[in-house]
N, C-alpha and C positions, 0 to 999 in steps of 0.2 A: 468756381471754376478751378480745375486742377492745373497746376503748373507742371510742365514736362521738362525734365532735365535734359540738357544737351548731351547727345551721344555721338561722338566722332565716328563710330562705326556705322551709324545710320547713314551718314553721308556717303560712305563707301558703298553701302547697299543701294542707295539711290543712283550712284554712278553706274553700278553694275546693271541695274534695271534699265537705265536709259540706253546703255550700250546693247543690251539684249534686244530692246525695242528697235533700235536703229538697224542692227544686223539681222533681226528676225523678220523684218517687214521689207517688202520690195521698195526701192527708192521712189520718191514722188516724182511726177513728171511736170515739167514746166509747160507753159503754153506753146513754146516752140518745139516741144517734143524731146528736148535734151533732158538727161537725168540729173537730179540733184538730191542730196540727202535731206530728209525732213528734219526740221529743228525739233529737238526734244521739248516737251512741255515744261513750263516753269511754274514756280509758286512764289507769290509776293511775300515779303516779310511782314509779320503781324505781331503787334504788342497787345496784350490783354491786361487791363487793370480794373480795380474795383474801388468804389467809394461806398459810403453808407447808403446812398440812394440808388446806385446803378453800377452796371458793368460797362466798360468801354473797350471796344475792339478797334484798333487802328491798323489799317493795312496800307502799305506803300505800294502804289500802282501808278508810277509816273509813265507818261506816254500812252495812257489808256483813256479813251473818251468816256464820258459819263454814260452815253448810250450803250456802251459795250460792257457795262458792269451790271450784274444782277445780284441782289441780296434776297435770300429767302429764309424763312423759318418754318420747319415742318417736322413733326414728330420729335421735338426736343433737340433738333439740330439746326444750327445757324450755318448757312452755306453762302459763300462769296464766290462768284464765278464771273469770268469775262474773257476778253481776248485783247492782246496787244498785237496790232497789225504791223507788219514790216513794210518799210518804204519800198515803192516800186522803183526799179532801176530806170534811170532817165538817160537820155542821150547826152553825151558829154560829161557824165558824172560816173566816176569809178569809186567803188568802196575799197579801201585798203585794209580795213579791219572792221569786223562786226563782233562785238563782245556782248551786247545786250541780247537777252533771250526774247523770243517772240512766240506767239501762239496762244492757245487757250490755257487758262488756269482755273483751278478750283480748290478752295480751302473749306473744310467743314469743322465745326466745333460743337461740342455738346453744350447745350444751354443749361445753366444751373437750375435746380429746382425752385429757387426763390426768385427767379427772373419772371417777369410778367410778359409772356409772348405777345400779348395784345398791345403792348406799349413799347414798340421797337422804333427807333428813329435812325435813319441812315443819311449821312451828309457827305458829299464828295466835293473837295476843293483842293486845287494845286497838287494833284497827284496823290492826295491822301483821302482814304475812305474812313470815316468815323461812324461806327455803329454803336448806338447807345441802347442797352437793355436795362430798362427800369426795373428795380426790385419791387415785388408785390408788397402791398400794405401789410399783409399778415406776416411777412418775413422780417419786417423792420422791428428792431428791439424796442420794447416799451418799458418805461420806468414806472415802477409801482412803489408807492410809499408804504412802508411798513411801520405801524404804530406799535410802540412798546407799552404793555400794560402791566 
């Protein structure tokens, strides 16, 4: 798997794209008919590591139910998608600040050539999604004894 270096200008581009989306689309309507701005999509943080036997993808998705997460592998791409739903406003309850992002998310990663797409395991616990991509047998290094004559 390739590591991607952090680029601070990429974050500026993401903010620009989100603002263009917000101002380029008509505002969403609530059930009562009043207007409100739609929340921009978000992306969970992901760590990718490698051992001799497998690749491990860890995604932080707190506040998301297991049923709202989908992991797929197709054409050499691992895709994690889902949705974090916002709480409904209740009588007698006022929100003073909302800083967490809500809505749909999707992250895609190219699967390394030595990963066995048939042996993928996904586990979801305590807001962490752990996806294990086992390396194929042919990709594991083998030790060969060389005799000196």
